[in-house]
PyMOL CGO cylinders between C-alpha atoms (Angstrom):
from pymol import cmd
from pymol.cgo import CYLINDER

trace = [
    CYLINDER, 29.76, 84.76, 96.57, 32.15, 86.54, 98.98, 0.3, 1, 1, 1, 1, 1, 1,
    CYLINDER, 32.15, 86.54, 98.98, 33.72, 83.32, 100.41, 0.3, 1, 1, 1, 1, 1, 1,
    CYLINDER, 33.72, 83.32, 100.41, 34.92, 82.36, 96.88, 0.3, 1, 1, 1, 1, 1, 1,
    CYLINDER, 34.92, 82.36, 96.88, 36.99, 85.58, 96.66, 0.3, 1, 1, 1, 1, 1, 1,
    CYLINDER, 36.99, 85.58, 96.66, 38.52, 85.25, 100.13, 0.3, 1, 1, 1, 1, 1, 1,
    CYLINDER, 38.52, 85.25, 100.13, 40.24, 81.92, 99.40, 0.3, 1, 1, 1, 1, 1, 1,
    CYLINDER, 40.24, 81.92, 99.40, 42.24, 83.03, 96.32, 0.3, 1, 1, 1, 1, 1, 1,
    CYLINDER, 42.24, 83.03, 96.32, 42.98, 86.43, 97.87, 0.3, 1, 1, 1, 1, 1, 1,
    CYLINDER, 42.98, 86.43, 97.87, 44.22, 84.79, 101.06, 0.3, 1, 1, 1, 1, 1, 1,
    CYLINDER, 44.22, 84.79, 101.06, 46.40, 82.37, 99.06, 0.3, 1, 1, 1, 1, 1, 1,
    CYLINDER, 46.40, 82.37, 99.06, 47.81, 85.23, 96.98, 0.3, 1, 1, 1, 1, 1, 1,
    CYLINDER, 47.81, 85.23, 96.98, 48.51, 87.28, 100.13, 0.3, 1, 1, 1, 1, 1, 1,
    CYLINDER, 48.51, 87.28, 100.13, 50.33, 84.38, 101.83, 0.3, 1, 1, 1, 1, 1, 1,
    CYLINDER, 50.33, 84.38, 101.83, 52.38, 83.67, 98.71, 0.3, 1, 1, 1, 1, 1, 1,
    CYLINDER, 52.38, 83.67, 98.71, 53.37, 87.35, 98.49, 0.3, 1, 1, 1, 1, 1, 1,
    CYLINDER, 53.37, 87.35, 98.49, 54.34, 87.44, 102.16, 0.3, 1, 1, 1, 1, 1, 1,
    CYLINDER, 54.34, 87.44, 102.16, 56.43, 84.28, 101.73, 0.3, 1, 1, 1, 1, 1, 1,
    CYLINDER, 56.43, 84.28, 101.73, 58.25, 85.68, 98.69, 0.3, 1, 1, 1, 1, 1, 1,
    CYLINDER, 58.25, 85.68, 98.69, 58.93, 89.02, 100.38, 0.3, 1, 1, 1, 1, 1, 1,
    CYLINDER, 58.93, 89.02, 100.38, 60.23, 87.24, 103.45, 0.3, 1, 1, 1, 1, 1, 1,
    CYLINDER, 60.23, 87.24, 103.45, 62.55, 85.13, 101.29, 0.3, 1, 1, 1, 1, 1, 1,
    CYLINDER, 62.55, 85.13, 101.29, 63.92, 88.26, 99.60, 0.3, 1, 1, 1, 1, 1, 1,
    CYLINDER, 63.92, 88.26, 99.60, 64.89, 89.74, 102.95, 0.3, 1, 1, 1, 1, 1, 1,
    CYLINDER, 64.89, 89.74, 102.95, 66.64, 86.65, 104.29, 0.3, 1, 1, 1, 1, 1, 1,
    CYLINDER, 66.64, 86.65, 104.29, 70.41, 86.25, 104.36, 0.3, 1, 1, 1, 1, 1, 1,
    CYLINDER, 70.41, 86.25, 104.36, 72.34, 83.24, 103.17, 0.3, 1, 1, 1, 1, 1, 1,
    CYLINDER, 72.34, 83.24, 103.17, 75.62, 84.36, 104.78, 0.3, 1, 1, 1, 1, 1, 1,
    CYLINDER, 75.62, 84.36, 104.78, 77.09, 85.85, 101.60, 0.3, 1, 1, 1, 1, 1, 1,
    CYLINDER, 77.09, 85.85, 101.60, 76.27, 89.50, 102.30, 0.3, 1, 1, 1, 1, 1, 1,
    CYLINDER, 76.27, 89.50, 102.30, 79.36, 91.55, 101.53, 0.3, 1, 1, 1, 1, 1, 1,
    CYLINDER, 79.36, 91.55, 101.53, 78.56, 94.03, 104.28, 0.3, 1, 1, 1, 1, 1, 1,
    CYLINDER, 78.56, 94.03, 104.28, 78.27, 97.09, 102.06, 0.3, 1, 1, 1, 1, 1, 1,
    CYLINDER, 78.27, 97.09, 102.06, 78.50, 100.03, 104.43, 0.3, 1, 1, 1, 1, 1, 1,
    CYLINDER, 78.50, 100.03, 104.43, 77.40, 103.51, 103.49, 0.3, 1, 1, 1, 1, 1, 1,
    CYLINDER, 77.40, 103.51, 103.49, 80.33, 105.09, 101.66, 0.3, 1, 1, 1, 1, 1, 1,
    CYLINDER, 80.33, 105.09, 101.66, 82.24, 107.93, 103.25, 0.3, 1, 1, 1, 1, 1, 1,
    CYLINDER, 82.24, 107.93, 103.25, 82.77, 111.00, 101.10, 0.3, 1, 1, 1, 1, 1, 1,
    CYLINDER, 82.77, 111.00, 101.10, 86.21, 110.45, 99.58, 0.3, 1, 1, 1, 1, 1, 1,
    CYLINDER, 86.21, 110.45, 99.58, 89.02, 112.92, 100.13, 0.3, 1, 1, 1, 1, 1, 1,
    CYLINDER, 89.02, 112.92, 100.13, 90.59, 111.89, 96.83, 0.3, 1, 1, 1, 1, 1, 1,
    CYLINDER, 90.59, 111.89, 96.83, 89.92, 109.20, 94.31, 0.3, 1, 1, 1, 1, 1, 1,
    CYLINDER, 89.92, 109.20, 94.31, 91.91, 107.63, 91.51, 0.3, 1, 1, 1, 1, 1, 1,
    CYLINDER, 91.91, 107.63, 91.51, 91.52, 105.22, 88.69, 0.3, 1, 1, 1, 1, 1, 1,
    CYLINDER, 91.52, 105.22, 88.69, 94.00, 102.82, 87.23, 0.3, 1, 1, 1, 1, 1, 1,
    CYLINDER, 94.00, 102.82, 87.23, 95.86, 103.87, 84.11, 0.3, 1, 1, 1, 1, 1, 1,
    CYLINDER, 95.86, 103.87, 84.11, 96.03, 100.36, 82.69, 0.3, 1, 1, 1, 1, 1, 1,
    CYLINDER, 96.03, 100.36, 82.69, 95.09, 99.25, 79.23, 0.3, 1, 1, 1, 1, 1, 1,
    CYLINDER, 95.09, 99.25, 79.23, 92.78, 96.57, 80.66, 0.3, 1, 1, 1, 1, 1, 1,
    CYLINDER, 92.78, 96.57, 80.66, 89.27, 98.08, 80.86, 0.3, 1, 1, 1, 1, 1, 1,
    CYLINDER, 89.27, 98.08, 80.86, 88.30, 95.52, 83.50, 0.3, 1, 1, 1, 1, 1, 1,
    CYLINDER, 88.30, 95.52, 83.50, 91.16, 96.76, 85.67, 0.3, 1, 1, 1, 1, 1, 1,
    CYLINDER, 91.16, 96.76, 85.67, 90.25, 100.42, 85.52, 0.3, 1, 1, 1, 1, 1, 1,
    CYLINDER, 90.25, 100.42, 85.52, 87.44, 100.64, 88.08, 0.3, 1, 1, 1, 1, 1, 1,
    CYLINDER, 87.44, 100.64, 88.08, 87.86, 103.40, 90.66, 0.3, 1, 1, 1, 1, 1, 1,
    CYLINDER, 87.86, 103.40, 90.66, 89.37, 102.71, 94.06, 0.3, 1, 1, 1, 1, 1, 1,
    CYLINDER, 89.37, 102.71, 94.06, 87.14, 103.16, 97.16, 0.3, 1, 1, 1, 1, 1, 1,
    CYLINDER, 87.14, 103.16, 97.16, 86.70, 104.32, 100.71, 0.3, 1, 1, 1, 1, 1, 1,
    CYLINDER, 86.70, 104.32, 100.71, 84.26, 103.03, 103.26, 0.3, 1, 1, 1, 1, 1, 1,
    CYLINDER, 84.26, 103.03, 103.26, 84.41, 103.04, 107.04, 0.3, 1, 1, 1, 1, 1, 1,
    CYLINDER, 84.41, 103.04, 107.04, 85.37, 99.37, 107.17, 0.3, 1, 1, 1, 1, 1, 1,
    CYLINDER, 85.37, 99.37, 107.17, 85.60, 97.86, 103.73, 0.3, 1, 1, 1, 1, 1, 1,
    CYLINDER, 85.60, 97.86, 103.73, 89.07, 96.60, 102.87, 0.3, 1, 1, 1, 1, 1, 1,
    CYLINDER, 89.07, 96.60, 102.87, 87.90, 93.03, 103.08, 0.3, 1, 1, 1, 1, 1, 1,
    CYLINDER, 87.90, 93.03, 103.08, 84.64, 91.21, 102.97, 0.3, 1, 1, 1, 1, 1, 1,
    CYLINDER, 84.64, 91.21, 102.97, 83.08, 88.15, 104.53, 0.3, 1, 1, 1, 1, 1, 1,
    CYLINDER, 83.08, 88.15, 104.53, 82.96, 86.58, 101.06, 0.3, 1, 1, 1, 1, 1, 1,
    CYLINDER, 82.96, 86.58, 101.06, 86.75, 86.86, 100.77, 0.3, 1, 1, 1, 1, 1, 1,
    CYLINDER, 86.75, 86.86, 100.77, 87.30, 85.72, 104.35, 0.3, 1, 1, 1, 1, 1, 1,
    CYLINDER, 87.30, 85.72, 104.35, 89.27, 88.89, 105.09, 0.3, 1, 1, 1, 1, 1, 1,
    CYLINDER, 89.27, 88.89, 105.09, 88.74, 91.22, 108.00, 0.3, 1, 1, 1, 1, 1, 1,
    CYLINDER, 88.74, 91.22, 108.00, 87.20, 94.53, 107.05, 0.3, 1, 1, 1, 1, 1, 1,
    CYLINDER, 87.20, 94.53, 107.05, 89.47, 97.56, 107.49, 0.3, 1, 1, 1, 1, 1, 1,
    CYLINDER, 89.47, 97.56, 107.49, 89.32, 101.05, 106.08, 0.3, 1, 1, 1, 1, 1, 1,
    CYLINDER, 89.32, 101.05, 106.08, 90.93, 101.88, 102.77, 0.3, 1, 1, 1, 1, 1, 1,
    CYLINDER, 90.93, 101.88, 102.77, 92.98, 104.90, 103.69, 0.3, 1, 1, 1, 1, 1, 1,
    CYLINDER, 92.98, 104.90, 103.69, 96.57, 104.79, 102.49, 0.3, 1, 1, 1, 1, 1, 1,
    CYLINDER, 96.57, 104.79, 102.49, 99.29, 106.98, 103.92, 0.3, 1, 1, 1, 1, 1, 1,
    CYLINDER, 99.29, 106.98, 103.92, 103.05, 107.36, 103.91, 0.3, 1, 1, 1, 1, 1, 1,
    CYLINDER, 103.05, 107.36, 103.91, 104.77, 106.60, 107.20, 0.3, 1, 1, 1, 1, 1, 1,
    CYLINDER, 104.77, 106.60, 107.20, 108.33, 106.07, 108.30, 0.3, 1, 1, 1, 1, 1, 1,
    CYLINDER, 108.33, 106.07, 108.30, 109.22, 102.54, 109.38, 0.3, 1, 1, 1, 1, 1, 1,
    CYLINDER, 109.22, 102.54, 109.38, 112.39, 101.83, 111.32, 0.3, 1, 1, 1, 1, 1, 1,
    CYLINDER, 112.39, 101.83, 111.32, 114.96, 100.40, 108.95, 0.3, 1, 1, 1, 1, 1, 1,
    CYLINDER, 114.96, 100.40, 108.95, 112.76, 100.79, 105.85, 0.3, 1, 1, 1, 1, 1, 1,
    CYLINDER, 112.76, 100.79, 105.85, 112.33, 104.53, 105.47, 0.3, 1, 1, 1, 1, 1, 1,
    CYLINDER, 112.33, 104.53, 105.47, 109.06, 105.81, 104.00, 0.3, 1, 1, 1, 1, 1, 1,
    CYLINDER, 109.06, 105.81, 104.00, 106.48, 103.08, 103.34, 0.3, 1, 1, 1, 1, 1, 1,
    CYLINDER, 106.48, 103.08, 103.34, 102.72, 102.93, 102.74, 0.3, 1, 1, 1, 1, 1, 1,
    CYLINDER, 102.72, 102.93, 102.74, 100.29, 101.80, 105.43, 0.3, 1, 1, 1, 1, 1, 1,
    CYLINDER, 100.29, 101.80, 105.43, 96.55, 101.74, 105.94, 0.3, 1, 1, 1, 1, 1, 1,
    CYLINDER, 96.55, 101.74, 105.94, 94.89, 104.04, 108.49, 0.3, 1, 1, 1, 1, 1, 1,
    CYLINDER, 94.89, 104.04, 108.49, 95.56, 101.54, 111.28, 0.3, 1, 1, 1, 1, 1, 1,
    CYLINDER, 95.56, 101.54, 111.28, 99.30, 101.69, 110.55, 0.3, 1, 1, 1, 1, 1, 1,
    CYLINDER, 99.30, 101.69, 110.55, 99.42, 98.20, 109.02, 0.3, 1, 1, 1, 1, 1, 1,
    CYLINDER, 99.42, 98.20, 109.02, 102.10, 97.93, 106.34, 0.3, 1, 1, 1, 1, 1, 1,
    CYLINDER, 102.10, 97.93, 106.34, 101.04, 97.42, 102.72, 0.3, 1, 1, 1, 1, 1, 1,
    CYLINDER, 101.04, 97.42, 102.72, 103.12, 95.13, 100.54, 0.3, 1, 1, 1, 1, 1, 1,
    CYLINDER, 103.12, 95.13, 100.54, 103.70, 94.34, 96.87, 0.3, 1, 1, 1, 1, 1, 1,
    CYLINDER, 103.70, 94.34, 96.87, 104.58, 90.95, 95.36, 0.3, 1, 1, 1, 1, 1, 1,
    CYLINDER, 104.58, 90.95, 95.36, 107.41, 90.62, 92.84, 0.3, 1, 1, 1, 1, 1, 1,
    CYLINDER, 107.41, 90.62, 92.84, 105.48, 87.99, 90.84, 0.3, 1, 1, 1, 1, 1, 1,
    CYLINDER, 105.48, 87.99, 90.84, 102.59, 90.41, 90.20, 0.3, 1, 1, 1, 1, 1, 1,
    CYLINDER, 102.59, 90.41, 90.20, 102.74, 92.68, 87.18, 0.3, 1, 1, 1, 1, 1, 1,
    CYLINDER, 102.74, 92.68, 87.18, 102.31, 96.46, 87.28, 0.3, 1, 1, 1, 1, 1, 1,
    CYLINDER, 102.31, 96.46, 87.28, 101.47, 97.41, 83.67, 0.3, 1, 1, 1, 1, 1, 1,
    CYLINDER, 101.47, 97.41, 83.67, 98.83, 96.34, 83.10, 0.3, 1, 1, 1, 1, 1, 1,
    CYLINDER, 98.83, 96.34, 83.10, 98.06, 95.48, 86.71, 0.3, 1, 1, 1, 1, 1, 1,
    CYLINDER, 98.06, 95.48, 86.71, 97.87, 91.72, 87.21, 0.3, 1, 1, 1, 1, 1, 1,
    CYLINDER, 97.87, 91.72, 87.21, 97.72, 89.76, 90.46, 0.3, 1, 1, 1, 1, 1, 1,
    CYLINDER, 97.72, 89.76, 90.46, 99.21, 86.27, 90.80, 0.3, 1, 1, 1, 1, 1, 1,
    CYLINDER, 99.21, 86.27, 90.80, 98.69, 85.63, 94.54, 0.3, 1, 1, 1, 1, 1, 1,
    CYLINDER, 98.69, 85.63, 94.54, 95.60, 83.41, 94.78, 0.3, 1, 1, 1, 1, 1, 1,
    CYLINDER, 95.60, 83.41, 94.78, 94.20, 80.44, 96.71, 0.3, 1, 1, 1, 1, 1, 1,
    CYLINDER, 94.20, 80.44, 96.71, 96.20, 79.69, 99.85, 0.3, 1, 1, 1, 1, 1, 1,
    CYLINDER, 96.20, 79.69, 99.85, 98.49, 82.65, 99.12, 0.3, 1, 1, 1, 1, 1, 1,
    CYLINDER, 98.49, 82.65, 99.12, 95.60, 85.00, 100.02, 0.3, 1, 1, 1, 1, 1, 1,
    CYLINDER, 95.60, 85.00, 100.02, 95.31, 83.38, 103.46, 0.3, 1, 1, 1, 1, 1, 1,
    CYLINDER, 95.31, 83.38, 103.46, 98.74, 84.85, 104.30, 0.3, 1, 1, 1, 1, 1, 1,
    CYLINDER, 98.74, 84.85, 104.30, 98.76, 87.89, 102.02, 0.3, 1, 1, 1, 1, 1, 1,
    CYLINDER, 98.76, 87.89, 102.02, 95.41, 89.67, 102.25, 0.3, 1, 1, 1, 1, 1, 1,
    CYLINDER, 95.41, 89.67, 102.25, 94.52, 91.67, 99.11, 0.3, 1, 1, 1, 1, 1, 1,
    CYLINDER, 94.52, 91.67, 99.11, 93.55, 95.28, 99.88, 0.3, 1, 1, 1, 1, 1, 1,
    CYLINDER, 93.55, 95.28, 99.88, 89.95, 95.26, 98.65, 0.3, 1, 1, 1, 1, 1, 1,
    CYLINDER, 89.95, 95.26, 98.65, 88.15, 98.56, 98.04, 0.3, 1, 1, 1, 1, 1, 1,
    CYLINDER, 88.15, 98.56, 98.04, 84.66, 99.51, 96.81, 0.3, 1, 1, 1, 1, 1, 1,
    CYLINDER, 84.66, 99.51, 96.81, 84.87, 103.00, 95.11, 0.3, 1, 1, 1, 1, 1, 1,
    CYLINDER, 84.87, 103.00, 95.11, 87.46, 105.60, 96.19, 0.3, 1, 1, 1, 1, 1, 1,
    CYLINDER, 87.46, 105.60, 96.19, 90.41, 105.85, 98.56, 0.3, 1, 1, 1, 1, 1, 1,
    CYLINDER, 90.41, 105.85, 98.56, 91.64, 108.51, 100.96, 0.3, 1, 1, 1, 1, 1, 1,
    CYLINDER, 91.64, 108.51, 100.96, 95.34, 109.36, 100.82, 0.3, 1, 1, 1, 1, 1, 1,
    CYLINDER, 95.34, 109.36, 100.82, 97.96, 111.12, 102.88, 0.3, 1, 1, 1, 1, 1, 1,
    CYLINDER, 97.96, 111.12, 102.88, 101.51, 111.41, 101.57, 0.3, 1, 1, 1, 1, 1, 1,
    CYLINDER, 101.51, 111.41, 101.57, 100.79, 109.10, 98.61, 0.3, 1, 1, 1, 1, 1, 1,
    CYLINDER, 100.79, 109.10, 98.61, 100.36, 110.59, 95.13, 0.3, 1, 1, 1, 1, 1, 1,
    CYLINDER, 100.36, 110.59, 95.13, 96.73, 109.98, 94.17, 0.3, 1, 1, 1, 1, 1, 1,
    CYLINDER, 96.73, 109.98, 94.17, 97.62, 109.67, 90.46, 0.3, 1, 1, 1, 1, 1, 1,
    CYLINDER, 97.62, 109.67, 90.46, 99.59, 106.50, 91.30, 0.3, 1, 1, 1, 1, 1, 1,
    CYLINDER, 99.59, 106.50, 91.30, 96.54, 104.77, 92.81, 0.3, 1, 1, 1, 1, 1, 1,
    CYLINDER, 96.54, 104.77, 92.81, 94.36, 102.45, 90.78, 0.3, 1, 1, 1, 1, 1, 1,
    CYLINDER, 94.36, 102.45, 90.78, 92.58, 99.12, 90.96, 0.3, 1, 1, 1, 1, 1, 1,
    CYLINDER, 92.58, 99.12, 90.96, 92.48, 95.68, 89.42, 0.3, 1, 1, 1, 1, 1, 1,
    CYLINDER, 92.48, 95.68, 89.42, 89.54, 93.27, 89.44, 0.3, 1, 1, 1, 1, 1, 1,
    CYLINDER, 89.54, 93.27, 89.44, 89.97, 90.17, 91.59, 0.3, 1, 1, 1, 1, 1, 1,
    CYLINDER, 89.97, 90.17, 91.59, 87.30, 87.46, 91.69, 0.3, 1, 1, 1, 1, 1, 1,
    CYLINDER, 87.30, 87.46, 91.69, 84.40, 89.92, 91.65, 0.3, 1, 1, 1, 1, 1, 1,
    CYLINDER, 84.40, 89.92, 91.65, 86.09, 92.39, 93.99, 0.3, 1, 1, 1, 1, 1, 1,
    CYLINDER, 86.09, 92.39, 93.99, 88.34, 95.39, 93.41, 0.3, 1, 1, 1, 1, 1, 1,
    CYLINDER, 88.34, 95.39, 93.41, 91.93, 95.34, 94.67, 0.3, 1, 1, 1, 1, 1, 1,
    CYLINDER, 91.93, 95.34, 94.67, 93.84, 98.57, 95.25, 0.3, 1, 1, 1, 1, 1, 1,
    CYLINDER, 93.84, 98.57, 95.25, 97.04, 99.14, 93.25, 0.3, 1, 1, 1, 1, 1, 1,
    CYLINDER, 97.04, 99.14, 93.25, 99.91, 101.61, 93.66, 0.3, 1, 1, 1, 1, 1, 1,
    CYLINDER, 99.91, 101.61, 93.66, 101.94, 102.44, 90.53, 0.3, 1, 1, 1, 1, 1, 1,
    CYLINDER, 101.94, 102.44, 90.53, 100.19, 99.41, 89.02, 0.3, 1, 1, 1, 1, 1, 1,
    CYLINDER, 100.19, 99.41, 89.02, 101.28, 96.98, 91.76, 0.3, 1, 1, 1, 1, 1, 1,
    CYLINDER, 101.28, 96.98, 91.76, 98.41, 95.18, 93.55, 0.3, 1, 1, 1, 1, 1, 1,
    CYLINDER, 98.41, 95.18, 93.55, 98.59, 95.83, 97.32, 0.3, 1, 1, 1, 1, 1, 1,
    CYLINDER, 98.59, 95.83, 97.32, 98.38, 93.32, 100.19, 0.3, 1, 1, 1, 1, 1, 1,
    CYLINDER, 98.38, 93.32, 100.19, 98.48, 93.17, 103.98, 0.3, 1, 1, 1, 1, 1, 1,
    CYLINDER, 98.48, 93.17, 103.98, 100.53, 90.48, 105.72, 0.3, 1, 1, 1, 1, 1, 1,
    CYLINDER, 100.53, 90.48, 105.72, 98.65, 88.31, 108.23, 0.3, 1, 1, 1, 1, 1, 1,
    CYLINDER, 98.65, 88.31, 108.23, 101.77, 88.30, 110.44, 0.3, 1, 1, 1, 1, 1, 1,
    CYLINDER, 101.77, 88.30, 110.44, 101.52, 92.07, 111.00, 0.3, 1, 1, 1, 1, 1, 1,
    CYLINDER, 101.52, 92.07, 111.00, 99.15, 92.36, 113.92, 0.3, 1, 1, 1, 1, 1, 1,
    CYLINDER, 99.15, 92.36, 113.92, 100.00, 95.86, 115.18, 0.3, 1, 1, 1, 1, 1, 1,
    CYLINDER, 100.00, 95.86, 115.18, 100.74, 99.25, 113.69, 0.3, 1, 1, 1, 1, 1, 1,
    CYLINDER, 100.74, 99.25, 113.69, 104.32, 99.72, 112.52, 0.3, 1, 1, 1, 1, 1, 1,
    CYLINDER, 104.32, 99.72, 112.52, 105.13, 96.03, 112.11, 0.3, 1, 1, 1, 1, 1, 1,
    CYLINDER, 105.13, 96.03, 112.11, 106.92, 94.97, 108.91, 0.3, 1, 1, 1, 1, 1, 1,
    CYLINDER, 106.92, 94.97, 108.91, 107.12, 91.22, 109.48, 0.3, 1, 1, 1, 1, 1, 1,
    CYLINDER, 107.12, 91.22, 109.48, 106.41, 90.51, 105.80, 0.3, 1, 1, 1, 1, 1, 1,
    CYLINDER, 106.41, 90.51, 105.80, 109.39, 92.51, 104.54, 0.3, 1, 1, 1, 1, 1, 1,
    CYLINDER, 109.39, 92.51, 104.54, 111.60, 90.37, 102.29, 0.3, 1, 1, 1, 1, 1, 1,
    CYLINDER, 111.60, 90.37, 102.29, 109.55, 87.16, 102.77, 0.3, 1, 1, 1, 1, 1, 1,
    CYLINDER, 109.55, 87.16, 102.77, 110.71, 84.58, 100.22, 0.3, 1, 1, 1, 1, 1, 1,
    CYLINDER, 110.71, 84.58, 100.22, 112.69, 87.42, 98.57, 0.3, 1, 1, 1, 1, 1, 1,
    CYLINDER, 112.69, 87.42, 98.57, 109.38, 88.30, 96.79, 0.3, 1, 1, 1, 1, 1, 1,
    CYLINDER, 109.38, 88.30, 96.79, 107.31, 90.35, 99.24, 0.3, 1, 1, 1, 1, 1, 1,
    CYLINDER, 107.31, 90.35, 99.24, 108.27, 93.92, 100.11, 0.3, 1, 1, 1, 1, 1, 1,
    CYLINDER, 108.27, 93.92, 100.11, 106.77, 96.91, 101.88, 0.3, 1, 1, 1, 1, 1, 1,
    CYLINDER, 106.77, 96.91, 101.88, 105.71, 99.38, 99.20, 0.3, 1, 1, 1, 1, 1, 1,
    CYLINDER, 105.71, 99.38, 99.20, 107.04, 102.94, 99.13, 0.3, 1, 1, 1, 1, 1, 1,
    CYLINDER, 107.04, 102.94, 99.13, 104.82, 105.97, 98.35, 0.3, 1, 1, 1, 1, 1, 1,
    CYLINDER, 104.82, 105.97, 98.35, 106.11, 105.87, 94.74, 0.3, 1, 1, 1, 1, 1, 1,
    CYLINDER, 106.11, 105.87, 94.74, 105.14, 102.20, 94.34, 0.3, 1, 1, 1, 1, 1, 1,
    CYLINDER, 105.14, 102.20, 94.34, 108.68, 100.86, 94.55, 0.3, 1, 1, 1, 1, 1, 1,
    CYLINDER, 108.68, 100.86, 94.55, 109.63, 98.01, 96.86, 0.3, 1, 1, 1, 1, 1, 1,
    CYLINDER, 109.63, 98.01, 96.86, 111.42, 99.05, 100.02, 0.3, 1, 1, 1, 1, 1, 1,
    CYLINDER, 111.42, 99.05, 100.02, 114.89, 97.61, 100.11, 0.3, 1, 1, 1, 1, 1, 1,
    CYLINDER, 114.89, 97.61, 100.11, 116.29, 99.93, 102.78, 0.3, 1, 1, 1, 1, 1, 1,
    CYLINDER, 116.29, 99.93, 102.78, 117.97, 98.20, 105.69, 0.3, 1, 1, 1, 1, 1, 1,
    CYLINDER, 117.97, 98.20, 105.69, 118.60, 101.07, 108.05, 0.3, 1, 1, 1, 1, 1, 1,
]
cmd.load_cgo(trace, "trace")
């Protein structure tokens, strides 16, 4: 009598172990969600598009994700002075943040997609953002392909792949459409 119960129980146990093992495996699409850092400040977008009004976020290293092919960097924005441009917005590593003239600020709408995002990396955030010298009420977000992109005064923000060190502004004026963003959300047009 006992051997009859062992067979089905063993089969059920193996099936359960297999299913649990499959649940824990990775297929390479993990977005690397790190434990969030307590935000200093947070903001939401003041757009009329409910899908674009998710809160902005802060995480130790979450400005990009493996799914988007972007390197992860923190989502701290701060005002800094750049030679020849005056006061501009950077991330915590000092990398310049840019806005694109073809995007729309109200409601926030991004137009840079596909190969454009290989050169201009959208600033992706999970929940809240830390600020220094940037008015928190001007920060917001817009949804982008299942992720949340940070906006400033409604303008979606990007990093330029050609800026590899703090303080660089190599994307300034590219194609007369890409400009470093000022703390008020305007494009920097200063020349010195």
